[in-house]
C-alpha positions in Angstrom: -156.8 -172.4 -57.0 -159.5 -175.2 -57.9 -161.5 -174.5 -61.1 -163.7 -177.5 -62.0 -164.6 -177.9 -58.1 -165.4 -174.7 -56.1 -164.7 -175.7 -52.4 -166.9 -173.5 -49.9 -166.7 -175.3 -46.9 -166.2 -178.3 -44.9 -166.9 -180.5 -41.6 -165.7 -178.9 -38.7 -167.9 -180.7 -35.9 -164.9 -182.5 -34.2 -162.5 -179.6 -34.2 -161.4 -178.4 -30.9 -158.8 -175.6 -31.1 -159.8 -172.3 -32.1 -157.5 -172.0 -35.5 -155.9 -168.5 -34.0 -152.6 -169.3 -36.4 -155.0 -169.9 -39.4 -156.8 -166.3 -38.5 -153.5 -164.6 -38.1 -152.3 -165.8 -41.3 -155.3 -164.6 -43.2 -155.1 -161.4 -41.5 -151.6 -160.7 -42.4 -152.1 -161.7 -45.9 -154.7 -159.4 -46.1 -153.0 -156.3 -44.4 -149.6 -156.7 -46.4 -152.0 -156.5 -49.7 -153.8 -153.6 -48.4 -151.4 -151.4 -46.8 -148.1 -152.3 -48.6 -148.9 -153.5 -52.2 -151.9 -151.2 -52.8 -150.4 -147.8 -52.2 -147.1 -148.9 -54.2 -146.0 -151.5 -57.2 -142.2 -150.8 -55.8 -142.8 -153.1 -52.8 -144.4 -155.6 -54.8 -141.8 -155.9 -57.5 -139.1 -155.3 -54.5 -140.3 -158.0 -52.3 -141.4 -160.5 -54.5 -139.6 -163.7 -55.4 -137.0 -163.3 -58.2 -135.4 -166.3 -59.3 -132.2 -164.5 -60.7 -132.0 -162.5 -57.3 -131.8 -166.0 -55.1 -129.7 -167.5 -57.4 -127.1 -164.8 -57.5 -127.5 -163.1 -54.4 -127.9 -159.9 -56.3 -131.0 -157.4 -55.6 -132.1 -156.3 -59.2 -132.8 -152.7 -58.9 -133.1 -151.8 -62.6 -135.7 -152.8 -65.2 -134.7 -155.9 -66.9 -135.2 -156.7 -70.7 -135.1 -160.4 -71.5 -134.4 -161.5 -75.1 -137.1 -161.4 -77.3 -139.5 -159.8 -75.2 -141.6 -157.1 -75.7 -140.6 -154.2 -72.8 -139.1 -154.5 -69.6 -139.7 -156.2 -66.2 -139.4 -153.4 -63.5 -137.3 -153.6 -60.6 -137.0 -152.1 -57.3 -134.9 -152.4 -54.0 -135.5 -155.3 -51.9 -134.8 -156.6 -48.6 -131.3 -156.9 -47.3 -130.5 -160.1 -47.6 -132.6 -160.5 -50.7 -132.9 -163.8 -49.6 -135.7 -162.7 -47.3 -138.1 -162.3 -50.4 -138.4 -166.1 -50.0 -140.6 -165.2 -46.9 -141.9 -162.0 -47.6 -143.5 -163.3 -50.8 -145.6 -165.9 -49.5 -147.5 -163.1 -47.6 -147.9 -160.8 -50.9 -150.7 -161.4 -53.7 -151.2 -159.9 -57.2 -154.9 -158.9 -57.2 -157.7 -159.1 -55.1 -159.0 -162.2 -56.8 -155.7 -163.8 -56.0 -155.8 -163.0 -52.5 -159.5 -163.7 -52.2 -158.9 -167.2 -53.8 -156.1 -168.3 -51.8 -157.4 -166.9 -48.1 -160.9 -169.0 -48.9 -158.8 -172.1 -49.3 -156.6 -171.2 -46.0 -160.0 -170.7 -44.2 -161.5 -174.1 -45.3 -158.5 -176.2 -44.7 -156.1 -174.6 -42.7 -158.4 -175.0 -39.3 -158.6 -178.5 -39.4 -154.9 -179.1 -40.2 -154.0 -176.6 -37.4 -156.3 -178.7 -35.2 -154.3 -181.9 -35.7 -151.3 -180.4 -35.7 -151.3 -177.6 -32.7 -150.8 -173.9 -33.2 -146.5 -173.8 -32.7 -146.3 -176.8 -35.3 -148.9 -175.5 -37.8 -147.3 -172.3 -38.2 -143.6 -174.1 -38.7 -145.1 -176.6 -41.2 -146.9 -173.7 -42.9 -143.6 -171.8 -43.5 -141.7 -174.7 -44.5 -144.1 -175.6 -47.1 -144.1 -172.4 -48.5 -140.2 -172.5 -48.5 -140.4 -175.9 -50.5 -142.7 -174.3 -53.0 -140.4 -171.1 -53.5 -137.3 -173.7 -54.0 -139.1 -175.8 -56.4 -140.0 -172.8 -58.4 -136.9 -171.6 -58.7 -135.2 -174.6 -59.5 -137.3 -174.9 -62.6 -137.1 -171.0 -63.4 -133.2 -170.7 -63.8 -133.3 -169.2 -67.4 -135.1 -167.0 -69.6 -137.9 -164.8 -69.0 -138.8 -167.2 -65.9 -135.4 -166.3 -63.8 -136.5 -162.6 -64.0 -140.4 -162.8 -63.4 -141.5 -162.0 -60.0 -143.4 -165.0 -57.9 -145.4 -163.8 -55.3 -148.3 -165.8 -53.2 -149.4 -168.0 -50.7 -150.6 -170.7 -52.8 -147.4 -172.9 -52.4 -147.7 -172.8 -48.6 -151.6 -173.4 -48.9 -150.7 -176.6 -51.3 -148.9 -177.9 -48.1 -151.8 -177.4 -45.9 -154.1 -179.0 -48.6 -151.4 -182.2 -49.0 -151.8 -182.5 -45.3 -155.7 -182.3 -45.0 -155.8 -185.2 -47.5 -153.8 -187.3 -45.8 -155.2 -186.4 -42.2 -159.0 -186.6 -43.4 -159.1 -188.1 -46.4 -162.9 -189.1 -46.5 -163.9 -185.9 -44.6 -166.8 -184.2 -46.8 -166.0 -181.0 -48.4 -168.7 -178.9 -49.5 -168.3 -177.5 -53.3 -170.2 -175.6 -56.3 -170.2 -177.9 -59.4 -172.1 -175.7 -62.0 -175.6 -176.6 -63.0 -175.1 -179.2 -59.9 -175.2 -176.6 -57.1 -173.5 -177.4 -54.2 -172.2 -181.0 -53.9 -170.6 -182.9 -50.9 -167.7 -185.0 -51.7 -164.8 -186.8 -50.0 -161.4 -184.5 -49.7 -159.6 -187.4 -51.6 -161.5 -186.6 -54.6 -161.6 -182.6 -54.2 -157.8 -182.0 -53.4 -156.2 -185.1 -55.2 -157.7 -183.8 -58.5 -156.2 -180.4 -58.0 -153.1 -182.0 -56.9 -153.0 -184.0 -60.1 -154.0 -181.1 -62.1 -150.8 -179.3 -60.9 -148.6 -182.0 -61.7 -150.0 -182.4 -65.0 -149.5 -178.8 -65.9 -146.3 -178.5 -64.0 -144.5 -181.2 -65.5 -146.1 -181.0 -68.9 -144.9 -177.3 -69.4 -141.6 -177.1 -67.1 -141.7 -173.5 -67.6 -143.7 -172.2 -64.9 -144.8 -168.3 -65.0 -145.3 -166.0 -62.2 -148.2 -166.5 -59.6 -149.3 -162.8 -60.0 -152.9 -162.0 -60.8 -153.9 -161.9 -64.5 -150.4 -163.8 -65.5 -149.4 -167.2 -65.4 -149.5 -169.7 -62.8 -146.2 -170.9 -60.7 -147.2 -174.9 -61.3 -144.2 -176.0 -59.8 -144.6 -174.1 -56.6 -147.9 -175.8 -56.2 -146.3 -179.1 -56.9 -143.3 -178.4 -54.5 -145.9 -177.4 -51.7 -148.0 -180.1 -52.0 -145.6 -182.4 -52.1 -144.0 -181.1 -49.0 -147.4 -181.2 -47.1 -147.6 -185.1 -48.3 -144.4 -185.7 -46.5 -144.3 -182.9 -43.6 -147.4 -184.0 -42.3 -146.3 -187.3 -40.7 -143.8 -185.6 -38.9 -145.9 -182.5 -37.4 -149.6 -184.3 -37.2 -150.8 -185.2 -33.5 -151.8 -188.7 -34.0 -154.5 -188.5 -31.2 -156.6 -186.0 -33.0 -156.3 -188.0 -36.5 -157.8 -191.0 -34.9 -160.4 -188.8 -33.2 -161.3 -187.7 -36.6 -161.1 -191.2 -38.4 -163.5 -192.7 -35.2 -166.2 -190.3 -35.6 -166.4 -191.0 -39.5 -166.5 -194.4 -38.9 -169.4 -193.8 -36.8 -171.6 -191.5 -38.7 -174.3 -192.4 -40.6 -173.4 -193.1 -44.6 -175.6 -189.7 -45.4 -176.0 -188.8 -49.3 -175.2 -185.3 -49.4 -175.7 -184.8 -53.4 -177.3 -181.8 -54.1 -178.2 -181.0 -51.0 -178.5 -177.4 -50.1 -176.2 -175.8 -47.7 
């Protein structure tokens, strides 16, 4: 997800809840990839989101050739109704790198957001952000190649988690890898804010997102939709007492310079 700044951890000292939902989401994503996707490309193509299928309520089961495109886009039977792919695609990935990157971000940022919302609210929040991300992607993929290109991945839902994190814990230190500088701790508002800015620039700059599959394009508008949903929905799902506790702790702790400190 992030490129210039690569997060590897954050401060969990004031977390009270064991993030069971975050752990469960990671386990489900990994299990789907290993046991359902690796053995069969048919599952991946059949259960990914294809904008044309959602917009027309039709399950494409035969390869599609798009004008001015070399080759065909494979299609396989999906769930009934086909709209269920909006949910199934949230738990699928295009490669080990795609899966690993998304799960790393969910591991780092999901636990704190879950702590600030509670288990039940967090899973509802996560799914709603994923739905918003898919809706944004489909809205900008209604014609041409994009309409028939399968989209999959947890990035949209995780973008919502990042949006919530930056609202709840803007000053919390996030440890990132920064090239020759090594490991540097920076405020979440900078780390996540930079990522969100990049998504907006890429998304609205192209207005033609590709697929989220590993090795292919990136569905930037899905990231934008998920992040915006997270920034808005967090106000409905947050536990104010947990947020106030975290803010109080941040104000009490000494102003330590973490620059270039090894962890």
